[in-house]
C-alpha positions as CSV (number, residue, x, y, z in Angstrom):
1,M,-13.9,-8.6,0.8
2,R,-12.1,-7.8,4.1
3,S,-11.6,-4.2,5.1
4,M,-8.1,-2.7,5.3
5,R,-8.6,-2.1,9.1
6,S,-9.3,-5.8,9.6
7,I,-6.2,-6.7,7.6
8,F,-4.0,-4.3,9.6
9,K,-5.6,-5.6,12.8
10,E,-4.7,-9.2,11.9
11,I,-1.1,-8.2,11.0
12,A,-0.8,-6.3,14.4
13,R,-2.1,-9.4,16.3
14,K,0.4,-11.7,14.5
15,E,3.3,-9.2,15.1
16,G,2.4,-8.4,18.7
17,T,1.9,-4.7,18.0
18,T,-0.8,-2.2,17.5
19,V,-2.8,-1.4,14.3
20,E,-1.4,2.1,14.5
21,A,2.2,0.9,14.6
22,V,1.5,-1.4,11.6
23,Y,-0.1,1.5,9.7
24,Q,2.8,3.8,10.6
25,N,5.4,1.3,9.5
26,I,3.7,0.8,6.1
27,Q,3.4,4.6,5.7
28,E,7.1,5.0,6.5
29,A,8.1,2.4,3.9
30,I,5.8,4.2,1.3
31,D,7.4,7.5,2.2
32,A,10.9,6.2,1.8
33,G,10.1,4.8,-1.6
34,F,8.1,7.8,-2.7
35,D,11.0,10.1,-1.8
36,N,13.5,8.0,-3.9
37,P,14.8,10.4,-6.6
38,D,15.6,7.6,-9.1
39,P,13.6,8.3,-12.3
40,A,12.6,4.7,-12.7
41,V,11.2,4.6,-9.1
42,Q,9.4,7.9,-9.7
43,A,7.9,6.6,-12.9
44,A,6.5,3.6,-10.9
45,W,5.0,5.9,-8.3
46,S,3.4,8.0,-11.0
47,Q,1.3,5.1,-11.9
48,I,-0.4,4.9,-8.5
49,P,-3.4,7.2,-8.1
50,F,-3.6,9.0,-4.7
51,S,-5.6,11.9,-3.4
52,G,-3.2,13.7,-1.0
53,S,0.4,14.9,-1.1
54,R,1.6,11.3,-1.1
55,P,0.0,7.8,-1.2
56,T,-1.5,6.2,1.9
57,P,-1.2,2.5,2.8
58,E,-4.8,2.0,1.7
59,E,-4.2,3.6,-1.7
60,V,-1.0,1.6,-2.4
61,I,-2.4,-1.7,-1.2
62,S,-5.6,-1.2,-3.2
63,Y,-3.7,-0.3,-6.3
64,Y,-1.4,-3.4,-6.2
65,A,-4.3,-5.7,-5.1
66,L,-6.2,-4.7,-8.2
67,R,-3.1,-5.2,-10.4
68,V,-2.5,-8.7,-9.3
69,A,-6.1,-9.9,-8.9
70,P,-7.6,-11.9,-11.7
71,H,-10.3,-9.9,-13.6
72,N,-12.4,-12.0,-15.9
73,G,-9.7,-14.7,-15.8
74,I,-6.9,-12.3,-16.9
75,L,-4.1,-11.2,-14.7
76,Q,-3.9,-7.4,-14.8
Protein backbone atom coordinates (compact mmCIF):
# COMPACT_ATOMS: atom_id res chain seq x y z
CA MET A 1 0.00 0.00 0.00
CA ARG A 2 1.27 3.48 -0.84
CA SER A 3 2.00 6.01 1.85
CA MET A 4 -0.06 9.18 2.18
CA ARG A 5 3.09 11.21 1.55
CA SER A 6 3.63 9.47 -1.80
CA ILE A 7 0.01 10.10 -2.78
CA PHE A 8 0.27 13.79 -1.86
CA LYS A 9 3.56 13.95 -3.77
CA GLU A 10 1.96 12.51 -6.91
CA ILE A 11 -0.97 14.94 -6.67
CA ALA A 12 1.46 17.84 -6.22
CA ARG A 13 3.44 16.76 -9.28
CA LYS A 14 0.31 16.46 -11.41
CA GLU A 15 -1.02 19.83 -10.21
CA GLY A 16 2.31 21.63 -10.49
CA THR A 17 2.45 22.55 -6.82
CA THR A 18 4.06 21.42 -3.58
CA VAL A 19 3.15 18.60 -1.22
CA GLU A 20 2.63 21.20 1.48
CA ALA A 21 0.15 23.13 -0.69
CA VAL A 22 -1.78 19.94 -1.47
CA TYR A 23 -1.92 19.07 2.22
CA GLN A 24 -2.99 22.59 3.16
CA ASN A 25 -5.75 22.63 0.51
CA ILE A 26 -7.12 19.32 1.74
CA GLN A 27 -6.98 20.50 5.36
CA GLU A 28 -8.81 23.72 4.45
CA ALA A 29 -11.57 21.70 2.77
CA ILE A 30 -11.82 19.46 5.83
CA ASP A 31 -11.95 22.48 8.13
CA ALA A 32 -14.73 24.09 6.08
CA GLY A 33 -16.79 20.92 6.24
CA PHE A 34 -16.00 20.27 9.88
CA ASP A 35 -17.15 23.78 10.81
CA ASN A 36 -20.47 23.40 8.99
CA PRO A 37 -23.20 23.75 11.64
CA ASP A 38 -25.77 21.64 9.76
CA PRO A 39 -26.79 18.76 12.09
CA ALA A 40 -26.66 16.22 9.26
CA VAL A 41 -23.13 17.31 8.36
CA GLN A 42 -22.07 17.20 12.02
CA ALA A 43 -23.54 13.69 12.31
CA ALA A 44 -21.41 12.58 9.36
CA TRP A 45 -18.26 14.08 10.92
CA SER A 46 -19.00 12.36 14.21
CA GLN A 47 -18.50 9.01 12.47
CA ILE A 48 -14.85 9.78 11.59
CA PRO A 49 -12.36 8.92 14.33
CA PHE A 50 -9.60 11.50 14.85
CA SER A 51 -7.10 12.22 17.58
CA GLY A 52 -6.73 16.02 17.65
CA SER A 53 -9.14 18.91 17.78
CA ARG A 54 -10.19 18.22 14.19
CA PRO A 55 -9.53 15.52 11.58
CA THR A 56 -6.36 15.56 9.51
CA PRO A 57 -6.20 14.71 5.80
CA GLU A 58 -4.65 11.35 6.69
CA GLU A 59 -7.46 10.51 9.11
CA VAL A 60 -10.25 11.48 6.70
CA ILE A 61 -8.69 9.75 3.70
CA SER A 62 -7.95 6.60 5.70
CA TYR A 63 -11.50 6.50 7.06
CA TYR A 64 -13.11 6.77 3.65
CA ALA A 65 -10.62 4.45 1.99
CA LEU A 66 -11.55 1.75 4.49
CA ARG A 67 -15.25 2.44 4.00
CA VAL A 68 -15.11 1.89 0.24
CA ALA A 69 -12.43 -0.81 0.07
CA PRO A 70 -13.71 -4.36 -0.34
CA HIS A 71 -13.17 -6.44 2.78
CA ASN A 72 -13.63 -10.13 2.30
CA GLY A 73 -15.55 -9.35 -0.87
CA ILE A 74 -18.05 -7.09 0.91
CA LEU A 75 -18.27 -3.36 0.34
CA GLN A 76 -18.10 -1.63 3.72
